N, C-alpha and C positions, 0 to 999 in steps of 0.2 A: 557960294556957302554962309546959309542962313543959321547965325548963332541963334536964332529963337528957339529952333528944336532943340536946344541945350536947357531951354527954361525948365523949371522943377514941376511945372503940371504938365507938360509934354512927355517930359522923362517919365514921369509916374504912371501915363498914358501908355506908354510904349511898355513898360516893364508889367503893369498887368494884364497886356494883350499879346505877350512874347507866346504864350500857347497856342494862340487864337490865328487862323487862315487870313492873311494882309488881302487877298479876293475879295474875301467876305466882307472885311472889316470896310474896304475902299467903297462899299455901297451905299453905307450910311458911316461917312468919314468926319473924324471930329473939327474941331471948331475952336480954335486959339488963337489971340492976337498975333501977329507978324508973322504967322508962319499957316501955310495952306494945308488942307486934309490931307493932299498928295504927300505932301513933303513928307508930314509925320507917317503915312504906310510907309513910304519909302526907306524910312529911318527904321522901322520897324520891321520891315522883311530882309535888310541888310544885316540889323544885328540877329536875328533869327539863323542868318548862314554865317554869321561867324561865330558861331555857341561851340561847334565843334571844331572847324577851321582855326580861329582864332582866339582860344578861349581868354587871352590875358586882355585883349581889347573888350570882350564881352564884359568883363568883371569888372573893368575898369569904368568910374562915372566919369561923365564929361566927354566921352569919347563922339566923336562926329562919323558917321559911317558914309563912305563912298556910293558910287552906282555899282550896281548887282557886277557889271561887267569887269570893274577894278576888283573886286572881291573873288570872281572867279578865277582872274587871271594871277593874284597874287601867288607867293608862295604858303603854306600852313607855316604854323608854328614850329612843326616836327621838322621840318626839312629846314628849315631857317635857323633853329636849333643845331642841327645838324653841320651846316655850313660853316657857320661861327665856332662850332668845337674844333675843325680841320685847320681854322686859318691864323696864320701867326702873324699878328703885323700890329704896331702901335698906331698906325695912322691910315685910314681906309677912306678912298672916295667911292661914292655908289653913282655911277654916271646916268642908270636909269633908276632912279630911286622908287617910283609907283606909290603905292599905300605905305613904303616904309616898313615893311614886316622885316627882309633881310636887314636892314639897315638898321633897326630897332636892335636885333640880334648879334649882329655884329658890334655895336656899341657897347653890347655889355662886357665885352671881354676885351676892349682896347680905351685907350686914351682919348680918342679923338676922332669922327667921322662927316666928311663933308656928303652932304644930299645933295644929288641934282634930280631935276623932275620940269620938264618942259610945259608941263599940262598946268596952268598956274593954279587953278581951283583945288589939286589933286594936291600938288606941292603944298598949298594953304591949309589942306585937312590934315595932310600927315604931319605938318610943322606943329598944329593944334595937338594933335593924339601923342606926338612925341613927348610933350609938356606934360600931357595927363598921366603919361606912361612913366614921367621921371626920366626921360633918355636926356638929359641936360647938357650932353657932349655932343650932341649932334649938331651941326650947322648946316641949315637949308639954303640953297641957291635955285629960287622960281625961274630955272633958263634951260636950254639945252645942254646936256651932258659936255658933250664934244666941244658945243660953243664955250662952254668953263674952260674946258682944258686947255683950249688954244690960247687962253687971256690968264692964264695964273703960272705964275712961277714954283708953284708948289709940288713937293716930292713925294709920293705918296709908299709905305712898303707895299700896299695891295691897290688895285683896281679893281672894281666889280662891275660887270656887267650883264643886264638882263634885256637882252635886244626884245623889240615886241615882233611878235611871229603875226601881226595880222595887216594887211595891206590894203588901200583904198580901191587899188585895181586888183590886185588879185586874191583879195580874202584873206584867208588863213593861210599862210607858208611856212614851210619847215629849212628851207636851205638859207643858210648864213646871209649870203650876199641879198636874199631879198627881205633881210629882216631890218630893222630901223632901232641902233644905228648899224651900218655896214661894217661890221667888225673887222673882216681882213681887210678890207679898202683904208680903216683907220688906226689897221696894227702900228704901222710905225710912229704915229704923233700919240697915241696912247703909249706905248713903251718907253717914250722920252720920258714918261715922268711915273715911272714908277719900275720897279724890280719883278714884280710878279704881278698878272691878269688872272683874275678869275671869270670866265662865261659860264652864264648857265645858258643850256640850250634846249630846245624840244626833245622828248626822247624818241622822235622818229628821227633826228640827224644820225644817218650813217657814221661808225665809229673812224672809219677809215677818210672819208671824206673831212669829215672835221679836222683831224690830225694834218692832212694836205693844205688844207684853208687855212688853219690857226697857227701853224709852225710853232716849233718850240716848246711842245706842248710835253710836260713833266709826268703831268697827270690826268686820269679820266676819273670821274666818280662817276656810277649811275647809281641813282637814288630812288628809290622802291617804297611806298608808304603802304602798310597791309598789302604787301606782291602786286603794287601796281607803280609802273616806272612812272615818277612823276618829272624827273627832269635828269639832266646829264650835265654835270658841271666839267670844266676843262680848265684844270692849272697851266697858264704858260709862263715859262721861264726863261728869257733871252739867253742866249750863248751857251747854255748847259748842253743842248744837242743828247737828250736824253731818248731812250727807248722807253715809251709812256707805259706806267703802271697804272692798271686799272682794278678798279676799287669796285665791286658789285655790294652794295648796300641796301638792305631792307629792314625799312624801321618797322617796329610793331609793339603796341602796347608798351610804351617808354624803354623797348629792348631794341637792342641794335644788333643784326645780324651781318658779317662783313667777311669778303674774300677777294684775294686782290692774285692778280698775277701779268704778265705782260703778253703783247701779242706776239711775241717771238718764243715764249713758252707754250702757246697754243699750236703754234705753225710745225713744231718739233713734236708734238705728244703723238702717242701710239695706241690709240684705245684699244681693247677686246672686246669682241661681239661675241654674245651668247643667248640662249633663251631664258625666258624669263625664270629666274630662282625663287627664294622664299620670300624675297623683299623685292619692294619696287620703289624707286626714288624719283622723285619730278625736282627739277632744280629751280631755283624761285623766279620771280620776274627780273630780277636784275640782271642774274647770269644768264639766262635767256637772251636777254638785249645783249648781252657783252659778245655771246658767238663764241664761249669756250666751250664747244660742245665735247670735242675730243681730251682737253685737260681734265674734264669733269672725270672723266672713265679714269685715266691713269693717277691723279692726285688723290681721289678717295678709294683707289682698290676698287671701282666697280666696272661690271662689264655692260656696254650698250647692247639695246635690242636691236636697234638698224643703225644705219651711218647716219639716218636723215630722221630718225625718229625721236631721238632726244631725251629718251628716258632709259632710266639706269637698272641694274638689279644685282642682286649678291643673297648669299645665304647667310651674311652676317649683319646683325642691326648696328649701323655705324651713327654717329652726331652727323648730319646733314643741312647743308643751306637751301631747305626746301621740303619738300611734302616727302612723306613715309610712309609706305601702306607692306600690310602683310598681304602677300597674295594667296587668294584663297581658291582660285581656279584658273585656269588656260582654255580659253576654246577656239577654235577654227572661226572665221567670220560666217556665220551662217542663219539666216534669219529661222531657219526649222530647228537648228542646234539652241539658239539662245531662246526662244520662244518656249522651247522644253525645259527650260530652267523654271521659269512660273514668274522670273523677275518682272516688275510692273512698275517698280518706283526705284531709281538710282541718280547719281549724281555722274554724268559724262563729259568723259576729257577724248578731243582727237588727237593724235600725234603722228604726221604722217600718213594720212588716210584719205581715200578719195572721196569719201562723204562727209558732208557737214554735221553737228551736232543736233540741229534741227529736222536735216532728213533723217536720220536715226530714228529720232522722237518719235517722229511720223509714221515711220514703216515700221519699227518693233513695237509702237506704241506703250513706250516707257515715261512714265512722268519726271520731274524732274524731284529732287530732296531726298531724304534720308539718311541711311549710315552706309548703303553699298555704295562703291565708286567703280564704273567699268571705262577701262582706256582702250581703248579703239584706235590701234596702230600697225604697224608692221614688223614682223621679225625678222632677225637675221639671215633667214632662206626666202625671204620677199613674203613671205604668206599672211595674209591679213588676220589678223589674232584680235579677240576681246580679251581683255585680263581682268577678271574681278578681283576687286580687292577691298579690305577696309581700313579704313585709317587710324594709323598710330598716333 
């Protein structure tokens, strides 16, 4: 960590070139005392990446930016703020602090937070930034979180862990047992120091597998940002033996759409199947990840197009956690019929369909974009269909 990059002249250069390409600037790097041109360009590139993902960091003076990978791996401010909003605690331990975005947002709502990070330079960077951001109730520990836990007698209202999903041997991994730390193997030690544990995992982790590995899971939060699932949060409360509640959350433009259910609800749900009616409904990404495909039908009084299509229909327009479309026409999948419509540009989605979007575009010569939406799917009679819609 070279604090010379925070000198006034260096920061003025970074501010003046925020709209420029760092790769081009690197061809003729700046020259400042005590700091290399490479370091200055790296800070510039990192700050550019934080403009939308970490706007509070971007707007705050004196922030020291870490490497590209650390920024890519960290939570966005929107998801960090959501985590903090569902957390009821006075004292929190963040076992895997990283850049400190989650720690910072937790700390805004609680009395005190202990931050652990085994990467010494990253820990120093986060600690420096906490001070710049005014998060004075965070105590930093530049050490492995599990090691810290084994050597403290502190008891926490909540322990939070975001296991690293990268392995020197396997590359990027998704199973909990392959992550660092290995949370299932450390559960007993962690739960000896807290009443509640929150684990952040990859969106690819299977819900059933996570429940089996983590045990005593009371709630699962599938968090999407702008309809892209970013993370799954697992709340573990020892001894409660609860049927987990699944929260499907989509954050967009400062708004939050949330729908919750239990896996038991999905198991007992009985969907109704029908041909496309007046409106088409497509669940958001968080609900799609949850697998509550039968329950969507019964909960919203919608009919399903096919058991495996996960598209829904009704003749009535309702409020829905996902996209809504007005159905303009329904046609059997046929190159001749589709060509006869004259459609040359459309947004294409496939659901339970034997061909990919790319294959369809190539075969039908349909360009991407426009106001028309084409759903290539399978109907309740197993016929391949093309549903032409406009978005509501």
